[in-house]
Backbone bond lengths (Angstrom), bond angles and torsions (degrees), N, CA, C in turn:
res aa  C-N    CA-C-N  psi(-1)  N-CA   C-N-CA  omega(-1)  CA-C   N-CA-C  phi
1 M - - - 1.475 - - 1.500 110.82 -
2 R 1.324 116.73 132.55 1.463 122.10 174.65 1.509 109.40 -73.38
3 R 1.299 116.48 133.09 1.473 122.96 176.08 1.529 109.47 -122.16
4 S 1.290 116.70 157.82 1.475 123.73 177.02 1.540 106.97 -107.23
5 V 1.310 116.74 111.30 1.444 121.20 179.22 1.552 110.55 -101.79
6 I 1.325 117.85 144.03 1.443 121.83 179.65 1.528 106.34 -81.55
7 L 1.353 113.79 118.83 1.461 120.70 -177.25 1.508 113.55 -97.82
8 G 1.348 116.50 -21.92 1.467 120.32 179.35 1.493 111.84 -165.97
9 C 1.339 116.98 154.71 1.450 123.85 178.46 1.506 109.96 -128.32
10 G 1.311 116.05 149.88 1.471 120.77 177.36 1.513 110.39 -146.31
11 S 1.352 115.69 160.09 1.434 119.14 -179.11 1.523 110.78 -150.10
12 Y 1.304 115.36 160.08 1.472 119.76 172.59 1.520 108.31 -152.83
13 L 1.337 114.54 132.52 1.464 122.99 176.08 1.522 107.99 -125.41
14 P 1.344 116.80 130.45 1.491 120.99 175.78 1.516 111.44 -54.27
15 K 1.332 115.94 151.38 1.483 120.73 -176.19 1.516 113.35 -68.76
16 T 1.335 117.72 -32.77 1.444 120.38 -175.92 1.527 111.26 -75.33
17 I 1.349 115.02 124.86 1.469 121.63 -179.34 1.527 107.59 -113.13
18 L 1.331 115.55 128.50 1.455 123.49 178.16 1.527 108.80 -108.88
19 T 1.302 119.50 112.27 1.425 122.96 -177.82 1.553 109.57 -86.26
20 N 1.329 115.22 166.83 1.444 120.43 176.20 1.533 111.55 -60.88
21 D 1.303 114.77 -41.72 1.475 118.99 -179.10 1.519 111.34 -63.62
22 E 1.314 116.81 -38.51 1.477 120.48 175.93 1.484 112.06 -67.45
23 L 1.367 118.04 -38.11 1.434 123.47 178.94 1.538 109.99 -66.75
24 A 1.336 116.23 -34.91 1.476 119.60 179.87 1.545 112.43 -63.84
25 K 1.331 118.50 -16.05 1.444 121.44 175.57 1.504 111.97 -78.45
26 R 1.352 116.14 -17.21 1.458 122.23 -175.07 1.534 111.55 -99.76
27 V 1.348 116.69 -33.27 1.430 121.83 -174.31 1.505 109.06 -140.42
28 D 1.349 116.60 159.81 1.442 123.28 -175.03 1.531 109.65 -74.61
29 T 1.315 117.52 87.45 1.444 124.78 179.22 1.504 110.43 -156.78
30 T 1.326 118.05 175.95 1.447 123.34 176.00 1.546 109.30 -141.25
31 D 1.307 114.10 159.59 1.464 119.01 175.90 1.517 111.28 -58.72
32 E 1.316 116.99 -40.23 1.500 120.69 178.92 1.502 110.54 -62.88
33 W 1.335 117.42 -43.55 1.457 120.53 -178.07 1.529 111.62 -62.53
34 I 1.331 117.35 -44.70 1.460 121.88 -178.85 1.551 110.14 -68.91
35 S 1.333 115.76 -48.75 1.442 120.23 -176.03 1.529 112.02 -61.86
36 K 1.318 117.24 -43.12 1.440 120.19 -177.35 1.516 112.69 -65.22
37 R 1.331 116.63 -37.85 1.442 121.16 -175.36 1.538 115.41 -87.26
38 T 1.358 115.26 -24.08 1.488 117.54 -173.96 1.507 114.31 -128.97
39 G 1.309 118.64 -25.23 1.482 121.95 -174.67 1.513 112.02 88.46
40 I 1.325 118.31 3.70 1.456 122.84 -176.81 1.496 109.84 -88.29
41 K 1.356 116.87 135.54 1.457 122.57 175.25 1.507 112.58 -115.73
42 S 1.362 116.40 -30.43 1.461 120.39 -179.97 1.530 108.30 -157.43
43 R 1.322 114.65 172.05 1.467 120.92 176.31 1.505 108.79 -151.95
44 H 1.343 117.16 156.94 1.479 122.50 176.87 1.495 109.67 -95.54
45 I 1.304 117.29 142.51 1.429 123.66 -176.49 1.546 109.54 -124.24
46 A 1.331 118.24 125.84 1.448 121.34 -179.63 1.529 111.49 -64.82
47 A 1.318 114.77 144.21 1.443 120.55 176.81 1.541 109.95 -69.97
48 A 1.304 116.15 159.92 1.466 120.78 -175.64 1.514 112.93 -57.49
49 D 1.359 116.24 -29.55 1.469 118.07 -179.25 1.531 112.05 -99.75
50 E 1.289 117.62 10.97 1.475 121.77 177.30 1.532 110.22 -94.79
51 K 1.352 115.53 122.53 1.459 119.71 176.85 1.526 110.19 -99.06
52 T 1.288 117.50 164.50 1.470 121.13 176.80 1.528 110.25 -56.24
53 S 1.348 115.41 -38.15 1.490 118.80 -179.64 1.536 111.35 -64.56
54 D 1.334 117.45 -32.48 1.445 120.30 177.66 1.533 112.34 -64.76
55 L 1.342 115.17 -42.81 1.447 120.70 177.74 1.539 109.89 -64.92
56 A 1.320 116.11 -44.27 1.443 122.25 -178.69 1.544 111.28 -64.31
57 L 1.334 115.95 -37.74 1.459 120.92 179.03 1.520 112.05 -63.08
58 A 1.354 115.38 -46.11 1.463 119.69 -179.10 1.545 111.93 -63.34
59 A 1.335 116.03 -41.60 1.459 120.32 179.21 1.555 109.38 -66.23
60 S 1.300 115.62 -40.05 1.474 119.95 -178.14 1.545 112.90 -64.20
61 R 1.358 113.83 -43.74 1.447 118.14 178.35 1.508 112.46 -59.45
62 E 1.322 115.89 -41.25 1.465 119.97 178.62 1.553 109.74 -64.88
63 A 1.326 117.12 -44.76 1.452 120.98 -178.81 1.549 110.81 -61.66
64 L 1.341 117.06 -43.18 1.441 121.93 179.70 1.549 110.17 -64.61
65 A 1.311 115.73 -40.49 1.466 120.02 179.41 1.514 110.81 -62.43
66 E 1.356 116.71 -43.53 1.461 119.89 179.46 1.535 110.28 -65.89
67 A 1.300 116.25 -34.82 1.475 119.23 179.77 1.532 111.19 -77.28
68 G 1.333 118.40 -13.50 1.456 122.05 -177.50 1.503 112.83 72.19
69 L 1.350 115.42 31.76 1.463 120.72 -177.59 1.498 111.49 -120.98
70 D 1.332 114.69 164.91 1.474 123.00 173.23 1.489 109.08 -108.32
71 A 1.317 117.39 157.70 1.458 121.25 178.12 1.517 111.99 -56.51
72 T 1.307 117.52 -28.88 1.482 120.76 179.41 1.509 112.51 -67.37
73 D 1.330 117.13 -15.55 1.478 121.30 179.05 1.512 111.34 -81.90
74 I 1.327 118.37 -13.80 1.461 122.09 -171.24 1.541 109.44 -87.61
75 D 1.319 115.76 140.04 1.451 122.07 179.11 1.482 114.41 -98.60
76 V 1.319 116.78 -30.63 1.474 121.85 -177.74 1.512 110.82 -148.55
77 I 1.320 115.79 140.42 1.446 123.41 173.60 1.538 108.76 -117.51
78 V 1.339 115.03 126.53 1.478 121.38 175.51 1.528 106.96 -119.48
79 V 1.325 115.60 119.22 1.492 121.08 177.40 1.506 108.42 -107.09
80 A 1.302 117.05 123.10 1.466 122.25 172.48 1.531 106.89 -94.48
81 T 1.304 117.26 119.05 1.463 120.04 178.81 1.529 111.58 -157.84
82 T 1.299 115.30 147.60 1.451 122.60 172.41 1.520 111.34 -103.93
83 T 1.331 115.24 -6.25 1.455 123.07 -172.12 1.509 109.70 -128.91
84 P 1.334 117.76 64.68 1.463 120.69 -177.81 1.542 110.73 -66.78
85 D 1.346 115.76 158.64 1.458 119.02 177.69 1.520 110.43 -58.92
86 N 1.315 116.31 -45.01 1.476 124.11 -178.69 1.490 109.60 -132.91
87 T 1.336 116.20 161.81 1.458 119.83 174.06 1.508 110.56 -55.60
88 F 1.322 115.22 -41.81 1.484 123.11 167.64 1.527 106.21 -156.51
89 P 1.316 118.97 162.19 1.467 129.08 -6.97 1.529 113.95 -66.45
90 A 1.349 115.98 178.80 1.443 120.94 179.92 1.510 111.90 -62.93
91 T 1.305 115.48 143.04 1.474 121.43 174.32 1.520 111.55 -58.60
92 A 1.343 116.36 -31.30 1.464 121.97 176.97 1.521 111.04 -59.58
93 A 1.308 118.45 -36.06 1.473 120.48 -179.63 1.531 109.41 -68.62
94 K 1.337 118.34 -36.25 1.471 121.13 174.97 1.504 109.57 -63.87
95 V 1.315 117.88 -45.18 1.467 120.64 -179.24 1.551 109.92 -62.86
96 Q 1.333 116.30 -41.12 1.445 121.04 178.04 1.524 110.72 -55.99
97 A 1.359 114.70 -46.11 1.484 119.64 -178.91 1.516 111.34 -65.75
98 L 1.341 116.13 -44.10 1.453 121.12 -176.96 1.507 111.92 -66.16
99 L 1.321 117.05 -30.19 1.501 121.97 177.85 1.525 110.98 -78.59
100 G 1.331 118.27 -18.24 1.441 121.14 -176.69 1.538 113.47 83.35
101 M 1.335 114.44 23.10 1.481 118.94 177.95 1.522 109.63 -90.08
102 T 1.299 117.75 121.22 1.489 121.93 -174.71 1.507 112.83 -113.00
103 K 1.349 117.24 -6.49 1.475 118.76 177.41 1.529 108.05 -106.83
104 G 1.338 113.66 179.10 1.485 117.24 174.61 1.497 113.44 70.88
105 F 1.360 116.68 -152.91 1.482 121.33 -175.17 1.487 109.54 -151.65
106 A 1.326 115.98 162.71 1.461 121.80 -175.02 1.513 107.91 -150.76
107 F 1.360 113.52 139.78 1.483 118.42 178.48 1.528 110.35 -158.09
108 D 1.335 115.89 165.56 1.480 121.86 179.77 1.521 111.52 -100.56
109 V 1.287 115.77 156.72 1.454 125.62 173.59 1.530 108.15 -126.06
110 Q 1.353 116.43 133.90 1.469 119.19 179.75 1.504 108.69 -119.89
111 A 1.324 117.72 105.15 1.435 122.98 174.97 1.508 109.89 -140.48
112 V 1.364 115.24 23.89 1.448 125.37 178.72 1.546 109.38 53.11
113 C 1.324 118.41 -126.37 1.455 119.99 -172.11 1.529 113.41 -67.91
114 S 1.339 116.02 -21.99 1.456 119.54 176.29 1.514 113.70 -85.81
115 G 1.330 114.68 0.64 1.460 120.28 -171.55 1.536 116.00 -53.53
116 F 1.355 116.93 -41.01 1.439 117.65 -176.85 1.550 111.11 -67.61
117 V 1.355 115.74 -39.89 1.459 118.10 178.99 1.540 109.38 -63.65
118 Y 1.324 117.74 -40.05 1.451 122.07 177.72 1.550 109.84 -63.27
119 A 1.339 116.42 -45.96 1.484 118.72 -179.57 1.490 110.96 -66.08
120 L 1.286 120.37 -38.02 1.450 124.59 177.40 1.510 110.40 -60.33
121 A 1.333 114.76 -46.27 1.491 120.29 178.49 1.519 111.34 -59.00
122 I 1.284 116.83 -44.79 1.455 120.89 -177.30 1.544 111.24 -66.29
123 A 1.327 116.86 -45.50 1.475 121.40 177.14 1.509 110.31 -62.60
124 D 1.307 116.88 -41.43 1.493 119.70 178.17 1.503 111.68 -61.15
125 N 1.350 117.19 -40.97 1.468 118.96 177.68 1.516 113.42 -65.20
126 F 1.326 116.77 -37.41 1.475 118.83 175.32 1.540 111.30 -59.39
127 I 1.304 114.64 -41.49 1.484 120.14 -179.73 1.533 111.67 -69.94
128 R 1.316 115.65 -44.23 1.483 120.30 179.53 1.549 110.88 -59.13
129 L 1.365 115.14 -38.29 1.464 119.02 -177.88 1.500 112.95 -81.69
130 G 1.335 118.40 -4.81 1.435 121.11 178.29 1.560 112.26 82.06
131 Q 1.315 117.43 13.41 1.457 120.87 179.31 1.530 111.14 -85.77
132 A 1.332 116.69 -11.99 1.418 122.26 175.71 1.528 109.52 -151.52
133 N 1.339 116.51 149.74 1.456 121.89 176.46 1.530 113.20 -103.93
134 K 1.347 113.67 -31.76 1.470 119.71 178.70 1.503 109.36 -138.25
135 A 1.317 115.26 138.90 1.458 120.83 -178.35 1.525 109.98 -134.87
136 L 1.309 112.71 148.61 1.490 121.14 173.61 1.498 107.64 -113.41
137 V 1.357 115.75 117.75 1.468 122.65 -178.52 1.475 108.15 -114.56
138 I 1.348 115.40 125.59 1.457 122.35 -171.99 1.556 109.77 -127.43
139 G 1.319 115.73 139.76 1.410 121.25 166.53 1.547 106.91 -117.37
140 A 1.316 117.46 121.17 1.481 119.88 -174.07 1.540 108.46 -141.91
141 E 1.329 115.61 136.59 1.460 119.56 -178.51 1.529 112.17 -146.94
142 T 1.319 116.90 139.60 1.448 123.86 161.67 1.519 105.89 -112.67
143 F 1.298 115.42 62.72 1.477 122.31 -170.16 1.526 112.05 -66.27
144 S 1.308 116.67 -22.70 1.461 121.99 -179.03 1.546 110.33 -57.40
145 R 1.317 116.08 -25.68 1.501 121.12 -176.64 1.543 110.80 -79.05
146 L 1.318 118.68 -7.75 1.447 119.65 174.66 1.534 111.68 -101.41
147 L 1.290 119.22 5.19 1.441 122.99 -172.77 1.526 112.30 -91.54
148 D 1.301 113.78 142.20 1.507 121.46 166.70 1.505 105.86 -92.83
149 W 1.318 116.61 106.65 1.433 121.26 -173.83 1.562 113.74 -72.82
150 N 1.334 114.85 2.10 1.500 119.78 171.74 1.499 112.20 -100.75
151 D 1.345 117.46 -3.20 1.465 122.19 -178.46 1.523 108.32 -101.78
152 R 1.313 116.79 98.42 1.462 120.26 -175.87 1.530 113.12 -67.21
153 G 1.338 116.37 -17.86 1.427 120.94 179.79 1.511 114.60 -73.30
154 T 1.370 115.76 -17.93 1.449 120.32 -178.15 1.526 112.41 -124.83
155 C 1.313 118.54 -38.61 1.490 118.73 -171.04 1.523 113.18 -67.61
156 V 1.330 116.57 -18.56 1.485 120.41 -179.57 1.548 111.05 -79.75
157 L 1.342 116.04 -14.63 1.454 118.70 -165.61 1.509 114.99 -92.23
158 F 1.332 118.75 -24.20 1.433 121.78 -165.07 1.535 114.73 -113.95
159 G 1.318 114.96 158.71 1.469 121.98 177.41 1.487 110.20 -149.31
160 D 1.309 115.75 -179.89 1.485 121.57 -177.45 1.526 110.05 -115.33
161 G 1.338 115.40 152.47 1.482 121.07 177.24 1.536 110.93 168.80
162 A 1.306 114.33 -179.58 1.487 120.40 178.00 1.483 110.34 -152.69
163 G 1.321 116.03 143.63 1.464 122.56 175.07 1.486 108.43 -136.39
164 A 1.299 117.88 152.29 1.486 122.23 -178.58 1.483 111.44 -144.85
165 V 1.372 116.72 151.74 1.448 121.87 172.61 1.513 108.79 -133.29
166 V 1.296 117.94 146.81 1.447 124.47 173.36 1.512 108.91 -102.43
167 L 1.344 116.74 127.57 1.468 119.64 178.81 1.537 108.44 -109.21
168 G 1.309 114.98 145.76 1.442 121.40 176.95 1.511 109.94 -134.50
169 A 1.341 117.99 151.71 1.443 123.30 -178.52 1.526 111.51 -83.01
170 I 1.318 115.38 133.23 1.473 122.19 171.75 1.531 108.24 -135.17
171 E 1.333 114.73 163.74 1.469 118.20 178.09 1.543 108.77 -96.67
172 G 1.330 115.47 133.49 1.443 122.30 178.35 1.518 111.67 -123.04
173 K 1.351 116.26 175.75 1.453 121.46 -179.77 1.511 113.24 -87.60
174 G 1.344 114.04 -17.75 1.460 118.41 -179.09 1.480 115.08 95.67
175 D 1.337 116.26 14.33 1.486 118.16 176.63 1.515 109.32 -124.63
176 N 1.323 116.21 -174.13 1.493 118.53 -169.93 1.542 111.29 -82.24
177 T 1.316 117.96 6.70 1.472 119.54 173.15 1.535 111.43 -91.10
178 D 1.334 116.22 -9.24 1.464 119.25 -179.96 1.515 109.92 -65.10
179 R 1.361 114.68 151.80 1.428 119.29 167.93 1.538 111.16 -81.22
180 G 1.292 118.22 155.73 1.442 120.51 176.04 1.506 113.81 106.02
181 I 1.290 115.88 -166.97 1.497 121.13 -179.47 1.518 107.78 -77.72
182 L 1.320 116.00 115.50 1.471 120.89 -177.32 1.495 110.68 -83.56
183 S 1.321 117.15 -38.00 1.486 120.76 179.32 1.521 109.53 -165.01
184 T 1.321 114.17 156.10 1.473 121.46 172.25 1.518 108.58 -132.51
185 H 1.330 116.03 151.74 1.468 121.46 -171.81 1.533 107.36 -141.84
186 L 1.321 117.01 114.52 1.462 122.03 -175.00 1.539 111.65 -117.52
187 H 1.320 115.44 142.55 1.463 120.75 178.32 1.527 112.28 -145.52
188 S 1.303 117.83 158.89 1.423 121.90 171.96 1.534 108.13 -154.52
189 D 1.319 115.17 157.49 1.478 123.10 177.02 1.507 109.24 -146.66
190 G 1.305 116.07 94.46 1.488 121.99 -175.97 1.494 114.63 -67.57
191 R 1.338 119.08 -7.98 1.482 121.59 178.84 1.536 109.53 -63.59
192 H 1.366 117.03 -22.25 1.464 120.97 -175.36 1.563 110.51 -108.17
193 Y 1.293 114.28 25.57 1.466 124.23 -178.84 1.521 113.35 -47.77
194 D 1.342 116.78 -43.71 1.471 121.32 -171.43 1.535 113.22 -87.59
195 L 1.322 118.69 -4.89 1.501 118.56 -176.78 1.489 112.81 -76.79
196 L 1.335 116.83 -22.83 1.480 122.54 176.55 1.520 106.84 -147.80
197 A 1.332 116.23 100.36 1.481 120.44 -170.92 1.513 110.00 -156.68
198 A 1.347 113.99 164.09 1.462 119.03 168.76 1.528 107.36 -94.56
199 D 1.307 115.43 142.12 1.487 119.17 -176.27 1.528 113.96 -89.05
200 G 1.341 114.98 37.47 1.462 120.25 178.18 1.534 110.05 -170.16
201 G 1.321 112.63 170.42 1.469 120.18 178.66 1.505 109.88 174.59
202 P 1.339 117.87 164.37 1.471 120.36 -175.84 1.544 112.14 -64.18
203 G 1.347 117.40 -26.57 1.449 119.76 -177.55 1.518 112.65 -93.93
204 S 1.343 119.56 1.93 1.453 122.14 177.95 1.518 111.08 -125.43
205 T 1.292 117.72 -70.88 1.477 121.84 -175.42 1.528 113.76 -96.31
206 G 1.364 115.01 -16.25 1.445 117.27 -175.14 1.524 112.42 79.70
207 T 1.324 117.87 7.77 1.463 124.03 176.40 1.481 110.58 -125.01
208 T 1.329 116.94 169.66 1.486 118.32 178.47 1.535 110.23 -76.94
209 G 1.350 118.28 -28.43 1.439 119.70 -179.21 1.511 112.72 80.90
210 H 1.311 115.87 174.75 1.460 122.91 177.51 1.532 109.14 -120.46
211 V 1.352 114.13 156.12 1.459 120.57 178.50 1.517 110.29 -67.90
212 R 1.308 116.73 132.63 1.470 122.60 173.90 1.560 107.75 -128.89
213 M 1.299 115.34 137.87 1.474 117.98 -174.08 1.504 113.09 -146.42
214 E 1.347 116.44 135.87 1.468 123.00 168.95 1.521 106.63 -91.51
215 G 1.319 116.13 89.37 1.459 120.20 -168.19 1.512 116.34 -55.99
216 Q 1.332 117.25 -44.90 1.461 120.03 -175.04 1.527 109.94 -67.28
217 E 1.310 117.90 -41.86 1.442 120.92 178.61 1.519 113.01 -66.39
218 V 1.311 116.37 -39.68 1.477 122.18 178.21 1.543 107.62 -62.27
219 F 1.340 117.33 -44.16 1.458 121.06 -178.56 1.545 109.43 -62.59
220 R 1.338 116.65 -44.74 1.457 120.68 -177.33 1.521 110.28 -60.62
221 H 1.314 117.27 -49.21 1.440 120.37 -179.15 1.528 111.67 -65.91
222 A 1.323 117.17 -37.64 1.471 120.02 179.63 1.499 111.81 -60.17
223 V 1.302 117.36 -46.42 1.440 121.32 -177.33 1.544 108.85 -58.67
224 Q 1.360 117.93 -46.13 1.449 121.68 -175.89 1.531 112.23 -72.41
225 N 1.352 116.23 -45.16 1.440 119.68 -176.96 1.512 113.31 -65.75
226 L 1.336 115.50 -40.85 1.466 119.68 179.58 1.553 111.37 -67.44
227 A 1.344 115.36 -37.54 1.467 120.19 176.06 1.518 110.15 -59.25
228 D 1.348 114.84 -45.53 1.458 120.03 -177.54 1.530 112.89 -65.11
229 V 1.352 115.84 -43.75 1.468 119.04 -176.08 1.516 111.45 -73.91
230 V 1.336 118.10 -26.23 1.445 120.43 173.97 1.528 109.03 -68.15
231 D 1.330 118.60 -41.70 1.449 120.78 176.58 1.523 111.58 -62.04
232 E 1.336 115.11 -39.04 1.456 121.92 -179.97 1.545 110.90 -62.26
233 A 1.317 115.14 -44.61 1.504 120.29 178.64 1.496 113.03 -63.94
234 L 1.348 116.32 -42.39 1.454 120.10 178.53 1.521 111.09 -64.98
235 A 1.327 117.53 -46.51 1.468 121.80 -178.26 1.558 111.11 -63.00
236 A 1.322 116.70 -39.19 1.471 120.43 -178.44 1.497 113.75 -63.23
237 N 1.365 114.83 -24.05 1.489 120.10 -175.70 1.526 111.76 -113.42
238 N 1.340 117.52 9.93 1.442 122.43 -178.92 1.519 111.89 52.27
239 L 1.338 115.47 47.62 1.428 121.57 -178.39 1.494 111.25 -116.55
240 K 1.329 117.02 155.67 1.452 122.01 175.26 1.552 107.39 -109.27
241 P 1.325 116.92 154.55 1.441 120.32 -176.89 1.527 113.55 -52.64
242 E 1.319 116.90 -39.72 1.447 120.30 -177.53 1.555 113.74 -66.36
243 Q 1.327 116.91 -11.91 1.458 120.40 178.52 1.521 113.63 -82.40
244 I 1.329 115.53 -15.52 1.477 121.59 -177.92 1.502 108.52 -76.78
245 D 1.310 117.11 125.33 1.472 122.74 179.57 1.557 112.23 -82.07
246 W 1.355 115.26 -40.87 1.455 119.67 -176.09 1.528 110.38 -140.28
247 L 1.306 114.67 137.50 1.440 122.56 167.39 1.537 107.63 -103.17
248 V 1.317 116.42 123.29 1.458 121.49 176.09 1.527 107.25 -119.91
249 P 1.341 117.84 89.59 1.432 122.74 -174.67 1.524 113.51 -89.56
250 H 1.281 115.58 162.55 1.491 120.38 166.86 1.526 107.97 -59.34
251 Q 1.298 117.21 136.46 1.487 122.39 -174.31 1.524 109.63 -94.28
252 A 1.340 115.92 77.14 1.461 119.34 179.73 1.489 113.57 -103.53
253 N 1.329 116.15 -40.62 1.470 120.72 -175.05 1.514 108.66 -157.89
254 Q 1.310 118.35 129.19 1.449 122.27 -178.38 1.521 113.32 -57.09
255 R 1.318 117.18 -35.26 1.467 120.67 -179.26 1.519 112.42 -69.74
256 I 1.352 116.63 -36.09 1.467 119.79 176.54 1.530 109.30 -67.89
257 I 1.322 117.02 -40.92 1.452 120.87 179.09 1.517 110.83 -61.67
258 E 1.333 114.77 -45.96 1.473 119.06 178.43 1.547 112.70 -63.20
259 G 1.340 116.08 -35.03 1.438 120.31 177.78 1.505 113.40 -63.73
260 T 1.321 116.26 -42.56 1.469 122.29 178.22 1.548 110.68 -65.14
261 A 1.330 114.92 -43.77 1.488 121.03 -179.43 1.537 109.09 -63.67
262 K 1.330 116.67 -39.80 1.447 120.28 -179.41 1.549 110.33 -62.63
263 K 1.351 115.35 -42.53 1.453 119.84 179.80 1.535 110.94 -61.57
264 L 1.307 115.97 -33.41 1.460 120.40 -179.81 1.518 112.11 -87.41
265 H 1.329 116.66 0.33 1.502 123.29 -176.42 1.511 109.48 56.94
266 M 1.309 117.91 38.11 1.406 123.51 178.99 1.524 113.92 -98.11
267 S 1.290 117.67 132.21 1.463 121.34 179.23 1.524 108.62 -71.46
268 P 1.320 118.47 154.30 1.460 121.85 -178.78 1.543 114.07 -55.06
269 D 1.333 115.66 -28.71 1.481 118.74 -175.97 1.539 112.10 -79.01
270 R 1.332 116.99 2.05 1.440 121.95 173.28 1.520 113.53 -108.98
271 V 1.302 115.55 9.72 1.483 123.42 -179.43 1.523 107.48 -114.95
272 V 1.336 115.70 127.75 1.453 119.73 178.30 1.535 107.50 -86.69
273 V 1.306 116.06 117.21 1.477 121.38 -175.36 1.505 109.61 -125.65
274 T 1.311 116.66 125.43 1.471 121.66 179.52 1.568 111.26 -126.80
275 I 1.297 114.95 4.82 1.481 120.65 -169.70 1.537 110.02 -63.17
276 A 1.316 120.25 -33.74 1.475 122.15 -177.93 1.513 111.34 -57.50
277 D 1.340 116.56 -38.89 1.477 119.80 -176.51 1.491 115.07 -100.33
278 H 1.336 117.00 -22.93 1.466 120.92 -175.58 1.540 114.04 -104.75
279 A 1.332 118.47 -22.57 1.449 124.54 -167.34 1.535 109.31 60.17
280 N 1.310 116.27 -158.60 1.489 120.01 179.98 1.502 108.43 -89.45
281 T 1.318 118.17 111.57 1.480 121.65 179.40 1.538 110.26 -102.65
282 S 1.301 117.40 25.24 1.460 124.48 176.76 1.525 110.54 51.27
283 A 1.321 119.92 -125.11 1.477 122.16 -175.24 1.499 113.64 -60.56
284 A 1.329 116.81 -18.95 1.483 119.46 -178.21 1.506 114.02 -84.00
285 S 1.331 118.31 -11.92 1.455 119.55 -167.58 1.529 115.32 -67.28
286 I 1.331 117.01 -42.67 1.477 119.88 -179.67 1.506 110.52 -69.01
287 P 1.366 120.74 -49.07 1.451 117.69 -179.76 1.540 112.99 -65.00
288 L 1.350 117.52 -30.61 1.459 120.20 174.69 1.539 109.54 -62.45
289 A 1.344 116.49 -43.73 1.438 121.34 179.75 1.519 111.73 -67.33
290 L 1.318 117.03 -38.94 1.471 119.72 176.28 1.506 111.89 -62.38
291 A 1.327 115.86 -43.13 1.451 120.79 179.51 1.530 112.44 -62.50
292 A 1.334 114.46 -39.82 1.457 119.99 178.93 1.499 112.03 -62.91
293 A 1.330 115.11 -45.83 1.498 120.60 179.41 1.524 113.68 -70.33
294 S 1.344 115.22 -29.95 1.456 118.85 177.07 1.500 111.27 -71.73
295 K 1.351 114.77 -40.67 1.504 118.43 -177.94 1.494 112.82 -67.35
296 D 1.356 116.32 -36.12 1.491 117.08 -176.53 1.520 111.84 -90.22
297 G 1.338 117.78 4.82 1.468 119.87 173.13 1.497 116.43 86.91
298 R 1.336 116.62 3.26 1.488 118.24 179.58 1.531 112.00 -65.84
299 L 1.328 118.32 -40.41 1.433 120.56 179.32 1.506 110.73 -84.01
300 K 1.338 114.22 123.63 1.452 120.56 -178.15 1.539 110.02 -121.33
301 Q 1.326 114.77 149.64 1.474 120.59 -178.10 1.527 110.21 -56.11
302 G 1.314 115.58 133.47 1.466 121.46 178.50 1.513 113.51 96.36
303 Q 1.311 118.29 -14.22 1.464 119.95 179.97 1.521 112.00 -76.15
304 L 1.317 116.08 151.09 1.478 123.26 177.75 1.513 108.82 -91.67
305 V 1.336 116.19 127.14 1.438 122.45 -177.93 1.516 109.08 -124.82
306 L 1.334 117.13 125.31 1.440 121.86 177.29 1.513 111.58 -105.59
307 L 1.336 116.72 125.54 1.472 122.50 176.29 1.536 107.75 -108.11
308 D 1.356 113.75 140.80 1.510 117.36 174.26 1.506 109.28 -148.37
309 A 1.302 114.23 151.88 1.476 120.15 -177.64 1.515 111.44 -158.23
310 M 1.329 116.16 152.88 1.449 121.41 169.82 1.522 109.61 -140.78
311 G 1.315 116.62 144.33 1.453 121.85 -178.07 1.520 112.53 -146.98
312 G 1.326 113.82 -175.20 1.476 119.56 -177.95 1.512 109.93 -62.18
313 G 1.348 113.80 149.96 1.425 121.64 179.68 1.499 117.23 138.20
314 F 1.342 121.96 -44.55 1.446 123.86 -19.02 1.493 110.72 -69.23
315 T 1.338 118.86 148.66 1.426 124.77 167.77 1.513 108.76 -122.00
316 W 1.321 116.06 149.12 1.469 118.81 172.40 1.520 109.92 -157.32
317 G 1.344 115.25 161.91 1.438 117.73 179.97 1.497 113.31 -176.12
318 A 1.315 117.06 175.12 1.477 121.60 -178.97 1.525 106.81 -149.31
319 A 1.328 113.05 159.51 1.453 120.53 175.14 1.554 108.29 -140.68
320 M 1.322 116.96 134.56 1.444 121.84 175.15 1.535 107.62 -103.80
321 V 1.310 116.26 125.07 1.438 121.82 -172.99 1.525 110.79 -130.32
322 R 1.315 118.65 131.97 1.452 119.89 169.06 1.540 107.24 -101.31
323 W 1.323 114.24 116.77 1.467 121.76 -171.81 1.512 112.57 -64.19
């Protein structure tokens, strides 16, 4: 069986850091209020001249360097983003050009905070089917540009950044001892479309709109949906919770992360958490967390890593990976 193994990780965070205390000068909130409810202390904000493609490019170059590959080795680029440079063409095409990649194909995926898991699943399927041998999967967002900075219920939650992984094809036995992506699990439920959404778009208002969210409802659904998809990933691979070495969740809310870890009976030191410094970077949050844990040596070859995420739509999903 062909498997997709992660060959390299990369990340990029804009230089400007906006702390809770600084944000409290703009909107009626406090560091204590934000920290207690979300676990967020600060977030990175893209400069006025930084596009989503710029963030994606920097993360991609780092991932390629770690993998020891050149852009010409890549067959497909999949960019997960809610904040593309332009309505069209795809931001992935811009990244392809900036990297100097002239073969293969590139496209965007839009599943908001679940975007990276969706993109990873798509790239994995291309590799499994033999339609690609190496893939570049990117989560990149300039989410701050969708925020209403007068809405304290949303503007405190999000930040900007990009993360990327390079996938390569290897041969496996077809069981859960293989290295690489063991399984991916994707879901959506459009009945909850309006609970977490932007109030605009080119096909409706002709504007990008601002993020609007029914926080309590989103939290309730996130807890249940993530619990279900974690069970699904474990069952699909005949694994028990205690066999998972690392949980790398979407960084939306500290309480949601803790709830998932508790269900898995995982101690906090087995969960990769970046939310305090990054806030919610939507599709970029999981690859940013993977890059952080890869750089500091926490992720070691052969370990089992569980990724999970939920976002607007609602969309949600998980991936089981042996590093």
